N, C-alpha and C positions, 0 to 999 in steps of 0.2 A: 529563514523559515525552517521550521522542523515539521516534516511530513512523515507520519507513521502509518504503516500498513499493519492492521491488527485484527485478530479474531481468535477466540479460544479454540477453534477447530483447525486442525492442520489440513492442507490440501485444498484450500479455498482460492489459491492463486495469489497470495500475498507477495511471494518472492518474484514471481513472473511479472506482476504489475510494477513492483518496485524497480525492477531492472529496466523496463521499457520507459517508465516515467522518468527515471534518472537520465536516460538517453535523450528524452524529449526536452527536459530542462537544461541539459548540458549545452544545447544549441545557443542559449542566451545567458545561462547562469553558471556560477561555480557550484559544483555538486559533489558531495561526499556521502558515502553510504555507511550506515551502521547496521551490521549483520548480527542480530542476537538470536537467530533461529538455530536450534539444535543441529540442523542438517548443514549449516554453513553454506547454503546454496549460493548466495551472492558472492561470498568470499572466493569460492572455487570457480564460478563462472567468470568472475573478474580476472582471475589468473589465466584462464583459458583465453580470454579476450586480450591478454597482454597488459593487464592492469590499467585500464583507462580511468579508473576511479581510485581514490583513496578509500579503503574499506577499514572501518574501525570495528573492533570486537571487544567491547567492554565486558569484563567478567563479573562485575558487581556494581551496585548502585553508586558507590564512591567514584569508580572509574567513569561511569556514565556522566555523572555531574561534572567531573573534571573536564571531560570532552566537551560538554555543552558550554561550560564557562569559557573554554578556550576558542570556541568557534566564533569567527567574526560574522558580522551582520550581512556581509555580501555572499555568504555561503549558505546553500540549502542543504540541510541534512535530511536524508531519506532513511528512515529506520524500518527495518523488517524484523518484527518480533515473532517469537515462536508461538505455536498454537497451544499455549498452556498458561496457567496463572503463576506469577512469581513476583517478588518484590521488584526485580529488575524491570520486568515488563510493565508493571504498574507505574514505576518511576518514569519510564519512557513515555507512557500515555499522558501522565500528569504534566509533563514538560513539553508536550507537542502543541504546535499551533493548529494543526489539522490531523485528524485521525480518520483514515479511510477503512471502512469495514466492508470487504468484498463478500458478496453473497450471490450464489446461483439460486434464484428464488424457487425453482421447481425441485430443488433438492431439500427434502424435509430435514435431513440431519443438519444442514447449514442454518436453516431457519431456527431449529430448536437450539442449536449451539449458540446462535445469536442471543437467545433469551438468557442463557447462562452468562454470556459476555455482558449483557445489559445489567445483570445483577451485580457483577463485579464493578462496573463503572459507577453504579450508584453509591459505592463505598468510597470513591475517590473524590478528592477536592480538585475539580477541574474547571475552575471558573472561566478561564480564557480559552480553553480548548474547544475547537469545533469538531463535532462528530458527523461523519458523512457515510451514508450507506451507498455503496456502489453495486449496481446489478452487474455481475461479472459472468463471463462465459455463457452468454445468453444465446439461445438458438436463433438462427437467422430469421425465422418466421415469426418470432414472438414480438408482438407490437403493443399489447395491452398488459400493463403491469399492475392494474388496480387491485387485484386480489392479493398480490404479493406485497403491495404497499400497506394493505391493512394488516398483514401478518407481522410486519416489522415496524409498525407505527409506534412512535414514542416521542415524548416532549424533548428528549435529549438529542435527537437525531434529525438531520435533514436527508432527504433522499435525493441524490444527485440526478440531474437531468441527463447527464452523460451516462452511457452504458457501453460495456465492452462485450462485443459479440464473440461467439465461439469461432476462433480462427486458428488453424494449424500453424500459421506463420508466427504466432506469439511464442510457440514452444520450439519450433524448428530453428528459428534464428537464435534463440537463447541457448539452445544446445550446442551451437557452433561458436558461442562467445560473441554473437552479434545481437543486434536489436532490429526492430522493424524499420528503423531509420537508416539502416545500412544498405537498403535496396530500393530502387525506384519503383519496384513492382508491388510495394506494400502500402499504397496510398490510403486505402480504407482503414487499415490498422493504424497508420500514422495519424490520420485524421481523428480517430477515436481517442488516441492518447493525448493529442494536442487539445482537443475539445475538453477533455477531463482537466488538463493543466490550466487552461483558460478559465474554466468554471471555478476551480479552487482559488485562483488568483483574485477572482471577483467576490468570493465568499467572505 
């Protein structure tokens, strides 16, 4: 499976989500990370963590295609692409099984940025790719997402039932090279990530 975290806007939580999803999947699957973000966040966090994952950094489309062709079916590739448009990012999206688009729905800039992303996707040949909107960094008191669903509605996308709440633990553990699965005190965050993984597996 190739799972890509994507959005044309930076700072929406792609790298953070990719890191914790990788740790959630690692409990049962072989996982490798593809870091194509300009900031190389996952590459450096992985080094801080003692390199629990193989992290690939393809520099061009040819290197990405070579990586994908060499990846065996028992490996899940998690790709974190930068918040910008490029041939490399488009190639990653085009060859993904699932693309997660994290959006904090009460941030207007992210919703508007999503519209730009949607326009880019309309130019790609993505017959087999499934696109999912994930409400991310949601305030604990938010329960009704109806107005946000209308803002991002489109034929291309499904809105995931899973949602990731705003929790300091996602960032504090990552900053130490850990994940929410490294501590027994992070049950709520662990549950959110595993519910997201389970929903993607059923999709």
